[in-house]
C-alpha positions, 0 to 999 in steps of 0.5 A: 500499500502506497503513503496515500491510500495508507493515508486516505485509508486512516482518514477514513478509520477516524471519520468513521469511528467519530460517525461521521459521512463524507458530506458532514466531513466536507460541510467542515472541511470545505473539501469536497465529497468527492475530492475526500471520497478519492482521498481516502480510497488512495486515489488522490494525494491530498496537500499537508494543509487540507490534511491537517485542516482534516486533523484538526476537524477529526480531534486527532493529531497532525501525526497520527 
C-alpha cells in the first residue's frame, strides 16, 4: 500500500469512528465530497494544509 492510500485509509477510519459522513467532513473542511472519497480510497493525494485541516476536525494530531 502506498503512502497516499495508507493516509486515506487512516482518515476514513478516524472519520467513521466519529460517526461522521463524507458530507459532514466536506462541509467542515471545505473539500468536496468527491475529492475526499478519492483521497480515502488512495486515488488522489492531499496537500499538507488540507491534511492538517482534517486532523483538527477529526481531533487527532497531524502526526497520527
